[in-house]
C-alpha positions in Angstrom: 1.9 1.5 31.8 0.0 -0.8 34.2 -0.9 -4.3 33.1 -4.6 -3.3 33.1 -4.0 -0.3 30.8 -2.0 -2.6 28.5 -4.8 -5.2 28.4 -7.3 -2.5 27.6 -5.1 -1.1 24.8 -4.5 -4.6 23.4 -8.3 -5.3 23.4 -8.9 -1.9 21.7 -6.3 -2.6 19.0 -7.5 -6.2 18.5 -11.2 -5.2 18.0 -11.3 -1.7 16.7 -8.3 -1.2 14.6 -8.6 -1.4 10.8 -5.1 -2.9 10.6 -5.0 -5.4 13.5 -8.5 -6.7 13.5 -8.4 -8.2 9.9 -4.9 -9.6 10.4 -5.9 -11.2 13.7 -9.0 -12.8 12.2 -6.7 -14.4 9.6 -4.4 -16.0 12.2 -1.9 -13.2 13.1 -0.9 -13.2 16.7 -0.6 -10.2 19.0 2.1 -10.4 21.7 2.8 -8.0 24.5 6.3 -6.7 25.2 6.8 -5.5 28.7 10.3 -4.0 28.2 12.2 -7.0 29.8 14.8 -9.2 28.1 12.6 -12.2 28.8 9.7 -10.6 27.0 11.9 -9.5 24.0 13.3 -13.0 23.7 9.7 -14.5 23.8 8.7 -12.2 20.9 11.9 -13.1 19.0 11.4 -16.8 19.5 7.9 -16.5 18.2 9.1 -14.7 15.1 12.0 -17.2 14.5 9.6 -20.1 14.7 7.2 -18.7 12.2 6.9 -20.7 9.0 6.9 -18.2 6.0 4.2 -18.6 3.4 4.6 -17.3 -0.1 1.8 -15.3 -1.7 -0.1 -16.7 -4.7 1.3 -13.9 -6.9 4.8 -14.9 -5.8 4.2 -18.6 -6.6 2.8 -17.6 -10.0 5.6 -15.3 -10.9 8.5 -17.5 -9.6 7.3 -21.1 -10.1 5.1 -20.6 -13.1 7.2 -17.9 -14.7 4.2 -15.6 -15.3 4.5 -11.9 -15.7 2.4 -9.7 -13.4 -0.4 -9.3 -16.0 -0.7 -13.0 -16.3 -1.2 -13.7 -12.6 -4.5 -14.1 -10.9 -4.0 -10.7 -9.4 -3.3 -9.1 -12.7 -6.3 -10.8 -14.3 -8.5 -9.5 -11.5 -7.2 -6.0 -11.8 -7.8 -6.0 -15.5 -11.4 -7.2 -14.9 -12.0 -4.5 -12.3 -10.6 -1.8 -14.7 -12.8 -3.1 -17.5 -15.9 -3.1 -15.3 -15.2 0.4 -14.2 -14.7 1.5 -17.8 -17.9 -0.3 -18.8 -19.9 1.5 -16.1 -18.4 4.9 -17.1 -19.4 4.2 -20.7 -22.9 3.2 -19.7 -23.3 6.5 -17.7 -22.0 8.5 -20.7 -24.4 6.6 -23.0 -27.4 7.4 -20.7 -26.3 11.1 -20.4 -26.0 11.4 -24.2 -29.4 9.7 -24.7 -31.0 12.2 -22.2 -29.4 15.1 -24.1 -30.6 13.9 -27.5 -34.2 13.2 -26.2 -34.2 16.8 -24.9 -33.4 18.2 -28.3 
């Protein structure tokens, strides 16, 4: 692949891909590998020098000894489920009200 085609493909992935675009906007880096040992070593050096960050759910479960349901993610999930259930119940209530008004 020519360098120009590689650059075009990289730009396409960086700006139009549902996976890469959000990751790049949050600080991820895209690196090009040209098949050479030097290029492979550059990519590996970059990975080795990365500083890992734990996720909030990991910190809550490990450091704070919370179970999944007690974490922020678990709480948010329950809220979302309850909201969906509330919306379904409201739709059902409206449907039943229309039915009873038509009787």
